[in-house]
N, C-alpha and C positions, 0 to 999 in steps of 0.2 A: 504490500499498500504507500509507503514513504517512497519506495524508490518510483512509482509511478506518480507521485505525487510532485518528486523531482524532475519527472520529465514534464510534466504539465508546465510547472514553473518555465522552466527552461525551453520552452515551444512556446507558450504564450506569454509569461511574464517577461522575458528577455526581450523580445520584439518589442512589446509595449513600453516599457520603460525606456527601449531607445526613442520612440517615435515620442515619448514624452517628453526626454530629453532635447530632440532635436526642434520642438515648438517651445518649450522656453529660450533655446539659444536663440532663434529666429525672433520670438518676440523679444529678447531683449537687447539684440543688434535692431531693433526696429524703435524700440524707447530711445536706443542711446544715438540714432540719429535724430529721432525727433527733439532728443536734450539738445544736441550739437547745432541742429536750425534752429531752436530758441536761441540758444546763445548768440547766435550770428545776427539773428534779427535784434535781441537785445542792442548789439553792440551799432547796427543801423539806423535803429531808434535814439540811440546816444548821438550817433551822427547827425541825424536829422535835427537834434537840439543843438550841437555846433552851428546848425545854418540857421538855425532861429535866431541863435545869437550874435549870427552875424548877418544879417538881414540886408545891411547896406551892400552888400556883395550881389542881393541881387540872384542868388546862384538857382533859387528854386522856379523863378518867372519863367515862362516860355521862351522868353526872348534874351538873348545876353543882351545884359546893361552897356546902352550905348553910350553912354557918359565915363567919361577916361575915370580911371581909378588912380588915386594916388600911390606913392611907392610902398602906405603901410599895407594898403588895402590889396595891390598887387602881391605881397608878401603872404598875406592871412590867405588869400585865395590860392595860391599856388600850396600852401600848407595842407590847407582844406581839401586839395586835391591829391594828394598824397597821401593824407590818411585814408579817404576814398580808393586809392589804386590797393593800398595797404589790407583794405577790408576785405576789397572784392577778390584780390589775391589768395587770402585766408579762407574765404569760402569758396573758393576754385579747389584750393589744393583739400579741403576736409570734404568737399560734396560733389565735385565734378568727378563724373568717370566716364570713358568712351560710351562705354556700355553700363547702361543703369536701368534699374529695376525700376517700375512704374512707381514705386515710394519716392525714390532717390530724384527719379524725373520731376515727381509733383515739388518735391523742397527745390531742388533746383531751376524751375520755370522762375520762380519770383527773381532769385537772384539774376537771372540772366534779363529779366525785364529791369532790373533796378540798372543794370550794365547797359544795355541799350539804352535806357533813357538818358544816361549821360552820356554816352557814346554819341549820341545825335546832338549834344552840346559843343559848336565850334571852340567854344575858350577851352573844354575840358580837351576836344582832341590834337589842341595846338599844343599843349604840355603833355600831351599822353607818352609820345617816344621818350622824351627826357625822364618822365615819372617812370616809364618800365626796365632803365637800364637796372641791371643786377639781377632783375627778379627773375622767379621761376620761367624757363626756355616756353613750356607748355602754357602756361600763362600769357606770356607773349604771345605766343601764336594765336593762342584763342580769340584774345582781344586782339590782333590785328582781323583777323576774320570778322568780327561784328563793326569793323570803321568801312563805310564806302568809301 
């Protein structure tokens, strides 16, 4: 009877335990991805607060500010763009993959929207080559693919 029970446990219990383990691992991985995305989103929200504090630069307006900026404003604008590129690179390295599963695609889609929004700005595109110096090569190629 004990021998039969051990066979049943081996035949049924072991595969069941493996399936439960795999399900838990997948769920944990998904939770980690969502947590990572949330942290990156929080960083972008902080970046938007930085833009609000520097509203005189007009960085969220659809049209690039046509009034000339003084030297201090140009410096702040360049630093803000540098912070933005750094944030984009971090998101790219942590989230982007050539072959993404549906969950990762969903998480990456909003970042791609942010990147496209900024790449449409002529003032951002103008300083982008300088800001990409020394950055990850795959990230540079990706950014180059988004610029018309």
